[in-house]
C-alpha positions as CSV (number, residue, x, y, z in Angstrom):
1,X,-0.5,-0.1,0.2
2,X,2.6,2.4,0.6
3,X,4.3,2.0,-2.2
4,X,1.4,2.3,-3.8
5,X,0.9,5.3,-2.5
6,X,4.7,6.8,-3.0
7,X,4.0,6.1,-6.5
8,X,0.7,7.7,-7.5
9,X,0.6,10.7,-5.2
10,X,3.7,12.6,-6.2
11,X,2.3,12.4,-9.8
12,X,-1.2,13.5,-8.4
13,X,1.2,16.6,-6.2
14,X,3.0,17.7,-9.8
15,X,-0.3,18.4,-11.6
16,X,-1.8,20.0,-8.7
17,X,1.4,22.4,-8.5
18,X,0.5,22.8,-12.1
19,X,-3.1,23.8,-11.8
20,X,-1.9,26.1,-8.7
21,X,0.8,27.7,-11.1
22,X,-2.2,28.8,-13.4
23,X,-4.0,30.8,-11.4
24,X,-0.6,32.8,-10.1
25,X,-0.3,33.0,-13.6
26,X,3.5,32.1,-12.9
27,X,6.1,32.6,-14.4
28,X,3.1,33.8,-17.2
29,X,0.1,32.8,-19.1
30,X,1.4,31.9,-22.3
31,X,4.9,30.3,-20.8
32,X,3.2,26.6,-20.4
33,X,1.2,26.3,-23.6
34,X,4.7,26.7,-25.4
35,X,6.3,24.8,-22.5
36,X,4.1,22.1,-23.2
37,X,4.8,22.4,-27.2
38,X,8.3,22.5,-26.2
39,X,7.9,19.1,-24.4
40,X,5.8,17.5,-27.0
41,X,8.7,18.4,-30.1
42,X,11.7,18.1,-28.0
43,X,11.8,16.5,-24.6
44,X,9.4,13.6,-25.4
45,X,11.2,12.5,-28.3
46,X,14.3,12.9,-26.8
47,X,12.6,10.1,-24.0
48,X,11.5,7.7,-26.2
49,X,14.3,7.5,-28.5
50,X,16.3,6.9,-25.4
51,X,14.5,4.1,-24.0
52,X,13.3,2.8,-27.3
53,X,17.4,2.1,-28.8
54,X,18.4,0.5,-25.5
55,X,15.6,-1.4,-24.8
56,X,15.8,-5.8,-24.7
57,X,12.3,-6.3,-26.9
58,X,10.5,-9.4,-26.8
59,X,8.6,-9.5,-30.1
60,X,6.3,-12.0,-29.1
61,X,5.2,-9.8,-25.6
62,X,5.4,-6.6,-27.4
63,X,2.9,-7.6,-30.1
64,X,0.0,-8.8,-27.5
65,X,0.4,-6.3,-25.3
66,X,0.0,-4.0,-28.6
67,X,-2.6,-6.2,-29.7
68,X,-4.6,-6.2,-26.4
69,X,-4.0,-2.2,-26.0
70,X,-5.2,-1.4,-29.5
71,X,-8.0,-4.4,-29.5
72,X,-9.4,-2.5,-26.4
73,X,-9.8,0.9,-28.1
74,X,-11.8,-1.3,-31.0
75,X,-13.6,-2.6,-28.4
76,X,-14.8,0.5,-26.4
77,X,-15.5,2.3,-29.9
78,X,-17.8,-0.6,-30.8
79,X,-19.9,-0.2,-27.3
80,X,-19.8,3.5,-28.1
81,X,-21.3,3.7,-31.4
82,X,-23.6,0.6,-30.5
83,X,-25.0,2.8,-27.5
84,X,-25.2,6.2,-29.6
85,X,-27.7,4.1,-31.6
86,X,-29.5,3.5,-28.7
87,X,-29.7,7.0,-26.9
88,X,-28.7,9.2,-29.9
89,X,-26.6,11.8,-28.7
90,X,-25.8,14.9,-30.5
91,X,-23.1,14.6,-33.2
92,X,-20.6,16.9,-31.9
93,X,-21.3,15.7,-28.3
94,X,-20.4,11.8,-29.4
95,X,-16.9,13.1,-30.8
96,X,-16.0,14.1,-27.7
97,X,-17.4,11.0,-26.1
98,X,-15.4,9.0,-28.2
99,X,-12.2,10.9,-27.6
100,X,-12.8,10.7,-24.0
101,X,-13.3,7.0,-24.1
102,X,-10.7,5.8,-26.1
103,X,-7.5,8.6,-25.9
104,X,-4.9,8.6,-23.3
105,X,-2.5,11.1,-20.9
106,X,0.9,10.3,-22.6
107,X,2.6,12.1,-19.9
108,X,0.7,10.7,-16.9
109,X,1.2,6.9,-18.4
110,X,4.9,7.4,-18.8
111,X,5.0,8.9,-15.5
112,X,3.0,6.0,-13.9
113,X,4.9,3.4,-15.9
114,X,8.1,4.6,-14.4
115,X,7.3,4.8,-11.4
116,X,5.8,1.3,-10.6
117,X,7.5,-0.7,-13.2
118,X,10.8,1.6,-13.5
119,X,12.8,0.9,-16.9
120,X,11.5,-2.1,-18.0
121,X,7.4,-0.5,-17.8
122,X,8.9,2.7,-19.3
123,X,9.7,0.9,-22.3
124,X,6.7,-1.3,-22.5
125,X,4.5,2.1,-22.2
126,X,7.0,3.3,-24.7
127,X,5.8,0.5,-27.1
128,X,2.2,0.8,-26.6
129,X,2.6,4.8,-27.3
130,X,4.4,4.1,-30.7
131,X,0.8,2.2,-32.0
132,X,-1.8,3.3,-29.9
133,X,-1.3,7.2,-31.3
134,X,-1.5,6.6,-35.2
135,X,-4.3,4.2,-34.7
136,X,-6.1,6.9,-32.3
137,X,-5.9,9.2,-34.7
138,X,-7.3,7.8,-37.7
139,X,-9.9,6.9,-35.5
140,X,-10.5,10.1,-34.1
141,X,-10.3,11.6,-37.3
142,X,-12.3,9.4,-39.1
143,X,-15.5,9.8,-36.3
144,X,-15.3,13.4,-36.5
145,X,-15.8,12.9,-40.4
146,X,-18.5,10.9,-39.9
147,X,-20.2,12.9,-37.6
148,X,-19.8,16.4,-37.9
149,X,-19.5,16.3,-42.2
150,X,-16.1,18.3,-41.5
151,X,-14.9,20.0,-45.1
152,X,-11.6,19.7,-43.4
153,X,-10.8,16.2,-43.6
154,X,-8.8,14.5,-46.0
155,X,-6.9,11.5,-46.1
156,X,-3.4,13.4,-47.0
157,X,-4.0,15.4,-43.8
158,X,-4.8,12.8,-41.7
159,X,-1.4,11.4,-43.6
160,X,0.8,14.6,-42.7
161,X,-0.4,15.0,-39.3
162,X,0.5,10.9,-38.3
163,X,4.1,11.4,-40.7
164,X,4.9,14.5,-38.9
165,X,4.0,13.2,-35.4
166,X,7.5,13.8,-33.4
167,X,6.4,10.8,-31.0
168,X,5.7,8.5,-34.0
169,X,9.0,9.7,-35.4
170,X,10.7,9.5,-31.9
171,X,9.4,5.7,-32.1
172,X,10.8,4.8,-35.3
173,X,14.4,6.0,-34.8
174,X,14.7,4.2,-31.1
175,X,13.6,1.2,-32.6
176,X,15.5,1.2,-35.7
177,X,18.3,2.1,-33.4
178,X,17.8,-0.8,-31.0
179,X,17.5,-3.0,-34.4
180,X,21.0,-1.5,-35.5
181,X,22.4,-2.1,-32.5
182,X,22.6,1.4,-31.2
183,X,25.9,3.0,-33.1
184,X,25.1,6.4,-31.1
185,X,28.4,7.6,-29.6
186,X,27.8,7.3,-25.7
187,X,28.0,11.0,-25.3
188,X,25.0,11.4,-27.6
189,X,23.3,8.9,-25.6
190,X,23.9,10.3,-22.4
191,X,23.2,13.7,-23.8
192,X,19.3,12.4,-24.5
193,X,19.2,10.8,-21.2
194,X,19.5,14.3,-19.3
195,X,17.4,16.2,-21.3
196,X,14.6,13.4,-21.1
197,X,15.1,13.3,-17.4
198,X,12.9,17.1,-17.8
199,X,10.3,15.4,-19.6
200,X,7.9,13.9,-16.8
201,X,8.3,16.6,-14.3
202,X,7.5,19.0,-17.1
203,X,4.7,17.1,-19.0
204,X,2.7,16.8,-15.7
205,X,2.7,20.1,-14.6
206,X,1.5,20.9,-17.7
207,X,-1.1,18.6,-17.3
208,X,-2.5,20.6,-14.1
209,X,-2.1,23.5,-16.2
210,X,-4.6,22.4,-18.6
211,X,-7.3,21.5,-16.3
212,X,-10.3,23.7,-16.5
213,X,-12.6,23.2,-13.1
214,X,-15.0,25.8,-14.2
215,X,-16.5,23.2,-16.8
216,X,-17.2,21.0,-14.6
217,X,-20.9,22.6,-14.5
218,X,-21.4,21.4,-17.9
219,X,-21.4,18.0,-16.5
220,X,-24.3,15.8,-17.8
221,X,-24.8,12.0,-19.5
222,X,-22.6,12.5,-21.8
223,X,-19.7,13.3,-19.6
224,X,-21.2,10.0,-17.8
225,X,-21.0,7.6,-20.7
226,X,-17.2,8.8,-21.2
227,X,-15.9,8.7,-18.0
228,X,-17.4,5.3,-17.0
229,X,-16.0,4.0,-20.4
230,X,-12.6,5.0,-20.1
231,X,-11.9,4.7,-16.5
232,X,-13.8,1.6,-15.6
233,X,-15.0,-0.5,-18.7
234,X,-11.8,0.1,-20.7
235,X,-9.2,-1.8,-17.7
236,X,-11.5,-4.8,-17.6
237,X,-11.6,-5.5,-21.6
238,X,-7.7,-4.8,-21.3
239,X,-7.3,-7.0,-18.2
240,X,-9.9,-9.7,-20.0
241,X,-8.8,-9.5,-23.4
242,X,-4.6,-9.2,-21.9
243,X,-5.3,-12.7,-19.9
244,X,-6.2,-14.7,-23.0
245,X,-3.5,-13.8,-25.4
246,X,-1.2,-14.6,-22.7
247,X,0.0,-11.3,-20.9
248,X,1.3,-11.9,-17.1
249,X,3.3,-9.4,-14.8
250,X,4.3,-6.4,-16.0
251,X,3.5,-6.3,-19.8
252,X,-0.7,-7.2,-18.1
253,X,-0.2,-4.3,-15.8
254,X,1.2,-1.8,-18.5
255,X,-1.5,-2.8,-20.9
256,X,-4.3,-2.2,-18.0
257,X,-2.9,0.4,-16.6
258,X,-3.0,2.2,-20.5
259,X,-6.6,1.7,-20.5
260,X,-6.7,3.2,-17.0
261,X,-5.1,6.5,-18.4
262,X,-7.6,9.5,-18.2
263,X,-7.9,11.1,-21.5
264,X,-5.3,13.8,-23.3
265,X,-5.3,17.1,-22.4
266,X,-4.5,17.7,-25.9
267,X,-8.2,16.4,-26.9
268,X,-9.7,19.7,-27.3
269,X,-7.4,21.1,-29.6
270,X,-8.5,18.4,-32.5
271,X,-12.2,19.3,-30.9
272,X,-11.6,23.0,-32.1
273,X,-10.4,22.3,-35.5
274,X,-12.5,19.5,-36.7
275,X,-15.7,21.3,-35.6
276,X,-16.6,19.1,-31.9
277,X,-17.9,19.9,-28.5
278,X,-15.3,21.7,-26.9
279,X,-16.9,22.4,-23.8
280,X,-17.9,19.2,-23.3
281,X,-14.5,18.0,-24.3
282,X,-13.0,20.3,-21.5
283,X,-15.1,18.7,-19.0
284,X,-14.3,15.1,-20.3
285,X,-10.7,16.0,-20.0
286,X,-10.9,17.5,-16.4
287,X,-13.4,14.9,-14.5
288,X,-11.6,11.8,-16.0
289,X,-8.0,13.9,-15.0
290,X,-9.3,14.3,-11.3
291,X,-11.1,11.0,-11.4
292,X,-8.2,8.7,-12.0
293,X,-6.8,9.4,-8.5
294,X,-9.9,7.5,-7.2
295,X,-9.8,5.0,-10.0
296,X,-6.3,4.3,-10.6
297,X,-6.0,3.6,-6.8
298,X,-8.5,1.5,-6.8
299,X,-6.8,-1.0,-10.0
300,X,-3.5,-0.2,-8.9
301,X,-4.3,-2.2,-6.0
302,X,-5.5,-5.3,-7.4
303,X,-2.2,-5.4,-9.9
């Protein structure tokens, strides 16, 4: 129990500090959005390259972990689509429900994976991220195209976003270096290591900055559906699917942890760009980030 608290509470505390810094506007209101961009394009890629380039990858375990994670996403998506046929949510609202039900917060996922399972957990989490990000981009943008009739959708735009994604590029580079025996000079590897040490604390502070408590007053049935699907139903699906595919120990725990993550704090950006329900998306993001403290405590107690 103490080990669990010592892993979870520091992450919650850092997120809380980020939220506090937002309200005192320190160092300035426009600092954290810029820092978030710096983390996304520089710090996070350095972390992924460092971990994947030096990891010992087992193909069977990795493939089962990927199948469990992506399969769980498809299960949740199918459930939400079927539920929509019954309840008939507003079309724009449904895009937010889907994003809240299947997307994940990269920073919290990596931070918890490292805190609980050290380097092995971080490597497995990076492998999941490498496949989940393009997969989720394809699904979410397709859902927007279907349910909002967005004229901004095109296969060219979708492919461009995936190919230019810095996290995907970093995972490809890291995997390639791993395959060829990581020929990078030691000083470059150590440089990546030093830079990547700043990734998770700054990323978690940015998560706190992204919280919008004022939007919780807009809570409604759409929010409840999305939160239950993401924080309760998804972890159970990951558990049973992982067991069926033969996952065990750390790999199964990482699959469940991935499923139990709150949705990405950047989900509202896609909602704004493609005509979704921005207010609902912000509400879902905030309530999932806060509620996951309780759900993660229960789930991690079982693992």
